[in-house]
C-alpha positions, 0 to 999 in steps of 0.5 A, a space after each residue: 857181493 853176498 856175505 855168507 853167515 858163518 854158523 858156529 856149533 857149541 857143545 854144551 853139558 845138560 847142567 849148562 843148558 839148564 843154567 842158560 835156561 834158568 838165567 833167562 827165566 831169571 832175566 824175563 822175571 827181572 824184566 817184568 818186576 822192573 816194568 811193574 815197579 816203575 809203573 807203581 812209582 809213576 802212581 806214587 809219584 802222580 798222586 804226589 805221596 809224602 811218604 815212601 812205600 814199599 812195593 806192596 803199598 805199605 808205608 815206610 817209616 823215616 827213622 833217625 837211625 838204623 842198625 846195619 850189620 851191627 853198626 848204627 847209621 845216623 840220619 844225616 846229609 853225610 854218612 855218620 855212625 852213632 857212638 852211643 850204642 857202642 859206648 853203652 855196650 862197653 859200659 855194660 860189658 865193663 861193669 860186668 867184669 867189674 861185678 864178677 872180678 871186682 877188686 879180687 883180681 889185680 889191675 893187670 888182669 882186669 886190664 887184660 880182660 877189658 882189652 880182650 872183651 870190651 874194647 872190640 865192642 867199642 871199635 867194631 866196624 869203625 875203620 870203614 866209617 868216617 868218624 868225627 872228632 867228637 865221635 873219637 873223643 866220646 870213645 876216648 872218654 868212655 875208656 878213660 872213665 874205665 881207667 879212672 874207676 879201675 885206679 880209683 882216680 879223677 886225675 886224667 895225667 895218672 890215667 895217661 901214665 897208666 896207659 903209657 905204662 901198660 902200652 894201651 892205645 886210645 880208640 882214636 889212635 887205633 881208629 887211625 891205624 885201622 882206617 888207614 890200613 882198611 883204606 890201603 887194602 881197599 884201594 888196592 883190591 883187584 875188585 873193580 867196584 872197590 877200586 871205583 869207590 875208593 877213587 871218590 
């Protein structure tokens, strides 16, 4: 019994043919680069190098902290972010508000400026990052110190009453709410990669 091959003709436009040929070229280039990279890695492994190198052979330094998309990622066994830079930027922005406005404006105006200008600096990107209790406490401490300066008191109970009166939420509370919302949206996303990562 002899099998006959069925030949199918596909009509393609010139743009589609160009796209397919460009993709084939990119795939060929990619496979050559992968072979070169693997060969280079074997040379590095054979040399028993102590440090990582780039493809050009330059040494890559080991850093305790890197900044990526405005978030400072720390060297750790688990994924951790630093709260030092956001707190520093928060204090800088809060002191700028005090320097410009001073005691001329009411507490309500200063507090509104702080909520709109300083708090976003402190909370940038934290909903997507796992935060330890000590990190959240350090963010809360920065905000509480701002309230102490604003109301000229050293009593934390007075600060808590003022926060309750103005309906102000501490960064730890905002983080919990935002992280829950982020996780829910991430799990329900139609992207397969997001779905797989959320199940880990």
